[in-house]
C-alpha positions as CSV (number, residue, x, y, z in Angstrom):
1,M,-13.4,-141.5,1.7
2,S,-12.6,-140.8,-1.8
3,S,-9.1,-140.4,-3.2
4,G,-10.4,-138.2,-6.1
5,P,-11.0,-134.2,-6.3
6,R,-12.0,-133.1,-3.1
7,D,-14.4,-130.0,-2.5
8,P,-13.2,-128.2,0.6
9,N,-17.1,-127.3,1.4
10,T,-17.9,-131.0,1.7
11,C,-18.0,-133.3,4.7
12,E,-16.7,-136.8,4.5
13,C,-17.0,-139.6,6.8
14,S,-15.2,-142.8,7.4
15,K,-15.9,-145.8,9.7
16,V,-13.3,-146.6,12.6
17,D,-13.7,-148.8,15.6
18,L,-11.4,-147.1,18.2
19,A,-11.6,-150.4,20.5
20,D,-9.7,-152.4,17.7
21,L,-6.3,-151.3,16.9
22,A,-6.4,-153.3,13.5
23,S,-9.4,-151.1,12.7
24,V,-7.4,-147.8,13.5
25,H,-4.6,-148.9,11.5
26,R,-6.9,-149.6,8.4
27,F,-8.4,-146.1,9.0
28,C,-5.1,-144.5,9.0
29,D,-4.3,-146.4,5.7
30,E,-7.4,-144.8,4.0
31,L,-6.6,-141.6,5.5
32,R,-3.1,-141.7,4.2
33,G,-4.3,-142.0,0.4
34,A,-7.2,-140.0,0.6
35,V,-5.7,-136.5,2.0
36,P,-2.7,-134.5,1.4
37,A,-2.7,-133.4,4.9
38,V,-4.3,-132.9,8.1
39,D,-4.1,-129.1,9.7
40,I,-6.2,-130.1,12.8
41,A,-6.8,-133.1,14.6
42,V,-9.6,-133.4,17.0
43,L,-9.3,-136.4,18.9
44,N,-12.6,-136.8,21.1
45,A,-13.9,-140.1,21.9
46,G,-15.5,-141.1,25.6
47,L,-17.3,-143.7,27.2
48,M,-18.2,-144.9,30.5
49,P,-19.4,-148.8,30.0
50,R,-22.0,-150.2,32.6
51,R,-19.6,-153.4,33.0
52,P,-15.9,-153.9,32.4
53,S,-14.9,-154.8,29.1
54,R,-12.2,-155.7,26.9
55,S,-11.0,-154.3,23.4
56,T,-10.3,-156.2,20.7
57,Q,-6.6,-156.9,21.8
58,G,-7.6,-157.6,25.5
59,H,-7.1,-154.2,27.1
60,E,-9.4,-152.5,29.2
61,L,-11.8,-150.7,27.1
62,M,-11.6,-147.2,28.6
63,F,-7.7,-147.3,28.3
64,A,-8.0,-148.8,24.9
65,V,-10.3,-145.9,23.4
66,H,-9.2,-142.9,25.4
67,F,-5.6,-143.5,25.0
68,L,-4.3,-146.4,23.0
69,A,-6.4,-145.6,19.7
70,N,-5.1,-141.9,20.0
71,R,-1.5,-143.2,20.2
72,V,-2.0,-145.6,17.5
73,L,-3.6,-142.3,15.3
74,V,-1.1,-139.8,16.4
75,D,1.8,-142.0,15.5
76,R,0.4,-142.9,12.2
77,L,-0.2,-139.7,10.8
78,L,3.0,-138.4,11.8
79,A,4.8,-141.1,10.4
80,D,2.8,-141.3,7.1
81,G,3.0,-137.5,6.8
82,V,-0.4,-136.7,7.2
83,I,0.4,-134.5,10.1
84,R,3.5,-132.9,9.0
85,P,5.3,-130.7,11.8
86,S,6.1,-126.9,10.4
87,D,9.3,-125.0,11.0
88,T,7.2,-121.8,9.8
89,P,6.2,-119.9,13.2
90,G,2.3,-119.6,13.3
91,H,1.6,-122.2,10.9
92,A,1.9,-125.3,12.8
93,P,-0.4,-128.1,12.7
94,R,-2.7,-129.0,15.9
95,V,-3.5,-131.9,17.7
96,V,-6.6,-131.1,20.3
97,V,-7.3,-134.0,22.6
98,V,-10.6,-133.7,24.8
99,S,-9.8,-135.2,28.1
100,S,-11.3,-134.7,31.5
101,E,-10.9,-133.0,34.8
102,A,-11.5,-136.4,36.3
103,H,-7.7,-137.2,35.7
104,R,-6.9,-135.4,38.7
105,A,-8.4,-137.9,41.2
106,A,-7.2,-141.1,39.6
107,D,-4.7,-143.3,41.4
108,A,-1.0,-143.3,40.2
109,I,-0.5,-145.0,37.2
110,D,0.5,-148.8,37.8
111,F,3.1,-149.3,34.9
112,N,3.3,-153.0,35.6
113,Q,-0.6,-153.5,34.8
114,L,-0.8,-150.8,32.0
115,G,-3.9,-151.4,30.1
116,A,-4.8,-154.7,31.8
117,F,-8.4,-155.5,32.1
118,T,-9.5,-155.4,35.6
119,P,-13.2,-156.5,36.6
120,Y,-14.8,-153.5,38.7
121,R,-18.3,-152.8,39.9
122,F,-20.4,-150.1,38.3
123,S,-19.6,-147.8,41.3
124,D,-16.0,-148.2,40.2
125,G,-16.5,-146.9,36.8
126,L,-15.5,-143.4,37.5
127,K,-12.7,-144.6,39.2
128,F,-11.4,-146.3,35.8
129,Y,-12.7,-143.8,33.7
130,G,-10.3,-141.1,35.7
131,L,-7.4,-143.5,35.5
132,S,-7.6,-143.7,31.7
133,K,-7.8,-139.8,31.6
134,L,-4.8,-139.7,33.4
135,V,-3.0,-141.9,31.1
136,Q,-4.6,-139.9,28.2
137,C,-3.5,-136.6,29.6
138,T,0.0,-138.0,30.6
139,F,0.5,-139.0,27.0
140,V,-1.0,-135.3,25.6
141,H,2.1,-133.8,27.7
142,E,4.8,-136.0,26.4
143,L,3.8,-135.9,23.1
144,S,4.0,-132.2,23.2
145,R,7.4,-132.4,24.7
146,R,8.6,-134.7,22.2
147,L,7.3,-132.9,19.0
148,N,8.5,-129.6,20.2
149,P,11.9,-130.1,22.1
150,R,13.1,-126.2,21.3
151,G,12.5,-123.2,19.2
152,P,9.2,-122.6,17.4
153,V,6.3,-124.8,18.2
154,R,6.4,-127.3,15.1
155,V,2.9,-129.0,16.3
156,A,0.8,-127.4,18.5
157,V,-0.6,-130.3,21.2
158,H,-3.4,-129.2,23.4
159,A,-5.9,-130.7,25.8
160,L,-9.3,-129.7,27.1
161,C,-12.0,-130.9,29.5
162,P,-15.3,-129.2,28.0
163,G,-17.0,-130.0,31.6
164,P,-20.2,-131.6,32.2
165,I,-22.1,-132.0,28.7
166,N,-25.3,-133.3,28.4
167,S,-24.4,-136.1,26.1
168,A,-24.9,-140.1,25.6
169,I,-21.9,-140.6,27.9
170,A,-24.3,-142.4,30.4
171,R,-26.4,-144.6,27.8
172,E,-25.1,-148.0,29.6
173,A,-26.1,-146.5,33.1
174,P,-28.8,-148.9,34.5
175,L,-32.6,-148.2,33.2
176,S,-33.8,-147.6,36.5
177,L,-31.3,-144.4,36.8
178,K,-31.6,-143.4,33.5
179,P,-34.9,-141.0,33.8
180,L,-33.1,-139.4,36.7
181,L,-29.7,-138.9,34.7
182,G,-31.4,-137.7,32.1
183,G,-33.0,-135.1,34.0
184,V,-30.2,-133.9,35.9
185,M,-27.9,-133.6,32.9
186,K,-30.6,-131.7,30.9
187,A,-31.0,-129.2,33.6
188,F,-27.5,-128.6,34.7
189,F,-25.1,-129.7,31.8
190,A,-23.9,-127.8,29.0
191,T,-25.1,-128.4,25.7
192,P,-22.7,-129.8,23.3
193,E,-22.6,-126.4,21.2
194,R,-21.6,-124.4,24.0
195,A,-19.2,-127.2,25.2
196,A,-17.5,-126.9,21.9
197,A,-16.3,-123.4,22.7
198,P,-12.8,-124.3,24.1
199,V,-12.4,-127.1,21.2
200,I,-12.9,-124.3,18.8
201,Y,-10.4,-121.8,20.4
202,L,-7.8,-124.6,20.7
203,C,-8.4,-125.2,17.1
204,C,-8.7,-121.9,15.6
205,S,-7.4,-119.0,17.5
206,A,-4.0,-117.4,16.5
207,A,-2.8,-117.6,20.1
208,A,-3.1,-121.3,20.5
209,G,-1.1,-121.9,17.1
210,Q,1.6,-120.3,18.6
211,R,2.1,-122.2,21.9
212,T,2.0,-126.0,22.7
213,G,0.8,-127.7,25.7
214,I,-2.2,-125.6,26.6
215,Y,-4.8,-127.3,28.8
216,L,-8.5,-125.7,29.3
217,H,-11.0,-126.7,32.0
218,M,-14.3,-125.3,29.7
219,M,-12.7,-121.8,28.8
220,R,-10.1,-121.4,31.9
221,E,-6.4,-122.3,31.2
222,K,-4.8,-124.6,34.1
223,E,-2.2,-127.0,34.4
224,L,-2.4,-130.4,34.1
225,S,-2.1,-132.3,37.1
226,A,1.5,-132.8,38.6
227,E,1.0,-136.8,37.7
228,A,0.5,-136.2,34.3
229,R,3.2,-133.4,33.8
230,D,5.8,-135.7,35.7
231,P,8.7,-136.2,32.8
232,D,9.4,-139.7,34.0
233,N,5.7,-141.1,33.7
234,G,5.5,-139.7,30.3
235,A,9.0,-141.4,29.4
236,R,7.6,-144.3,30.9
237,L,4.4,-144.4,29.3
238,W,5.7,-143.7,26.0
239,A,8.0,-146.8,26.2
240,K,5.6,-149.1,27.6
241,S,2.8,-148.5,24.9
242,G,4.9,-148.3,22.1
243,G,4.6,-152.2,21.5
244,M,0.7,-152.1,22.1
245,A,0.3,-149.5,19.5
246,S,2.2,-151.5,16.8
247,R,0.2,-153.0,13.6
248,D,1.3,-156.3,15.0
249,A,0.3,-156.2,18.6
250,R,-2.3,-158.5,19.8
């Protein structure tokens, strides 16, 4: 990114490794000096590794990418004044998190083992994927509550599941399964362009800018699971993950 004059019609890219919190903090440092403000932040990163993996800081990889990197990003963007809560109705910045309906099938969060690396078989990958998305959805709900305790919406915080998408998320599947998975995804899954519809709605519609806490499954509004909406879970997650998200975390 450049810190000089910016053309609003251009797109700029900056590299960040969401599995390494030091990289996320460096990205936030760069962003702080490069842009005056962020009006819309779309947090969209997803993976399902073939084998259990650790992040640079030793956390389970999906937990680190789906949740912890987002926690760092949001904390830093708010603290650095890059995202600025607004008291003017209809002018709130927006944070939109791409999540998954898989959060509904997850086991309860074990706060004593939050983010701990656990070896698992490939067949259990979806279980850990769902757990990471439950943690992510719990964070989104708690973030919305903390940023908007009363009165007008100051930061609109939303989440969505775009449904099954013909993407590269299964790129680490066994080679013997890739042709089958590729055919199924091409035939029955939505294209990325079609799946972007709920993202665009939450980012751009006037209605979504006047509310907070919307969750869309594709284009249908639903409630997050009771587990994700539990205020005790939100408070515990916020407290337990705060130290993990700091620049000095190892």
